[in-house]
N, C-alpha and C positions, 0 to 999 in steps of 0.2 A: 695304482689306482686306489682312491679312497675307499675304505670299507664301510662307509656309512650306510645304515639301513634306511631305505627310502620308503615313504608312503606313497599311496595313490596321489596323483597330481604333482608329483615331485620328479625332477630329473637332474642329472649331472651330465655336462656336455664337454667334449674335448674337441678342439680343432686339430685335425690331422694334417692336412694340407690341401690347398686348391679347393676342390669340392668335397673333400673328405671330412666326415665328422663321426664321432662315436657318442651315443646317448645311452646313458644308463638310467632305467626307471625301476620301479618297485620290483618287478619280476623279470625284466628283459634287458638284454644289452644289444643295442642296434648300431650297425656300422653302415655308413653310406659312402659309396663312390671311393673306395680305398685304392690308392694306386702307389703312392711314394713309400717304399718299404725301407728307406734308409733312415735311421734316427738322426736327429740334430745332434746328439751327443751320446756318449756311453756312460752307464748302461741306457738302453733304449726304452721301449715300452711307451705307455700312453702319455707320460710326462714329456716324452721326446717326439710325439706325433707318430708313434708306431704301435701297431697292434702286436702284442705278444700273447699267443694263445694261453700260456700257463697262467696269465694274469686274470683271465676270464673263463677259465676252464669249467668252473662251476655254475656259469650263468646260462640262461636260455637265450641263445645268440641268434639274431637275424641279420644276414648280410644282404644289403641292397646294392646293386650296380644298375645305373640308369641307362647306360649304353656301352658299346664296345670301344669307344675311343680311349687310347692309352692313358690318358689323364683322368679317366673314370673307372677304369677296369683294369685289375692285375691279377693274373691267375694264381698268384701266391695265396689268395684267399682260400683256395681249396687245401692247402696245406694245414690249415687250422683244424681240419677234421680229426687229425691224429690225436689231438689233445682235448678237443671240445666234443663232448658226447651229444649235447643237445644244440645242434646247430642247423640252420636252414638258410639256404640262399634264394633270393628273389631276384632274377635277372631279366633285363629287357630281352625280347625274343630276338633281337638282332645280334646278340652275343653267341658266338659259336664255341662250344667246348666239346672235347672228345669224350670226356669221362662223365656222362650223365648218370646221376644216381637219384634215389628217391628223396634225397634231401635238397634237390634242386627244383625250383619252380620257375618256368619261363612265363613271363607276364606280357599282356598286351594293353594298349591304351584303352580306356573306357570300359574296363572290366574290373570286377570286384573279387577279392580273394580273402580267404581266412586261413591263418596259421595258428592253431590253438585258439587262444582268446584275443589274438591281434587281428585286426581288420585292416585290409589294405585296399585302397581305391586307387587305381592307375589312371593317370591323365597323360595327355600327349606331350609333344615337345616341339619346338620350332627349329630343332636340329635333329640329330639322330636319337632314337630311343624314347624314353618315357619320363614322367615325373610321378612322385608317390605321395599320397595322403594316407597317413597311418594313424589308427586309433590304438593306443596302448596304455594300459594301466592309468586310466582317467586323463590321458593327455592326447592331443592331436598334433602331429608333426607333418610338416610339408616340405619335401626336398624336391626342388625344381629340376635337378639334373641340368641339362642345357636348354631347358625351356626358358627363353628370354626374349626380350624385344631387342634383337640384334639389328643395330642400325650401323652399317659400315659406310664410311665415306667413299670407298672404291666401288660400291654397288650402285646400281641404277636407282632412280627415284621410284620407279615401278617396283623393284625388288624390295626396297625399304618399306614401301607403303603396304605391300602385301605382308611383310613381316609384322608390321604393326597390327594389321587385321587379324592375323593368325594368332598372335600372342594374346591380344585382347579377348579373342573368342574363347581361348583356353582358359585364361584366368577367370573370365566371367562365369565359367562353370563352377568356380569355387565360392561364389558369392553366397553368403549366409552361413558359411562354415565358420566355426569358432576355433581358430588355430592358436596353439600355444607357442610352438617354436617353428619358424620358417627358415629355410636356407635358400637364398635367392642369388643368382649371379650378378655380380657387379664388376664388369670387366674394364680394366683401364685403357685397353686397346681401342675401345670405342670412343675414347677422348670425350668431348662434351656430351655425348650421347650415353655415357656410361651408366646412368642411373634411370633411364626410361623405364626398364623393366621393374625395377624396385619400386620406383614411384607409383607406377600403375598398380602393382600388387598391393602395396601398403594403403593406397588411397581407395581401392576397390574391395579388397578382401581384408587385409590387415592381419596382424599377429601380435601376441603379447610380447614376444622377443623375435627379432629378425637378425640372422647371421648372413652377412654378405660373404659371398664365395666366388670362386673362378678368377682370382686376381694373382695367382701364383705367388711370387715373392714380392710383389709390389704393394706393400702396406700403406703407401702414401694415399691409396684410395679412401682411406678413413679420414684423412685430412680434407679430401675433396667433399666427402659426405658431410663433414662438419660445417663446411661453408656452402653447401649446395641447397637445393630446394627440399630440404628434409625436415624443415621446422615443425611439421604436424606430427612427425614420428620419430624425431631425433632420439628421444629418451628410450626408444625401443630397439635402437641399433646396437648390436653388440660389438664393441671395439676390439678387433683382434690385432695382436701385436707379434705373435710368435706361434710356432707349432707346439702342440702339447698344451696350449693354454686351456684352462679349466674354467667353466662357468657353472653356476647353479641356477635352478628354476624351481619356484614353488608357487602355486596358484592360490 
């Protein structure tokens, strides 16, 4: 991990895998939806898409898990307690764990929380769990979890129409928010409907930088985006090519 000292309104971001990201701000280190704990190469750690607690042990660490699906939550995150003294977990209330401690906060949609100087507003999802809007060190981050406009060819028109309504209703709650970094599902399994959620989010709310996620190993999604209906916000899409990829942000 880079040892750069960051100012307010600055961030460093690492792509971990799927919907997993790490964000370093001036005073905090935030981890979203960590699940794949196998590095792309040795040695591992952030540059290989893996969290190594010794690398961030001196940081104020906040770990967010949007829901209990295996590709968004891995109990290995609790092992980090052994080396990180200042760590808090914010977990969707559908996640069940045996070892509840005072460093774990279970959250519900449409509630607000505060961890030290970090403000967290929890929104809903169109799948299981929640999504997170976070105010930290002069930045606003939005991680959608599985909140997406899921339009599946195998579902009925009624189901898909209801998904549209539910997604737009939740995203509309974000109108007027100035978001610096957004993490939004763009799933190639939806085929030509892959960017419905991203398009609506960027055209309705927007963000200075948006990170597509939930594409697994299918990086071809970024070629789709390049030639899709994204011309109004193409420059804001962060092009991801590999795990451990590092990005910088400064307002």
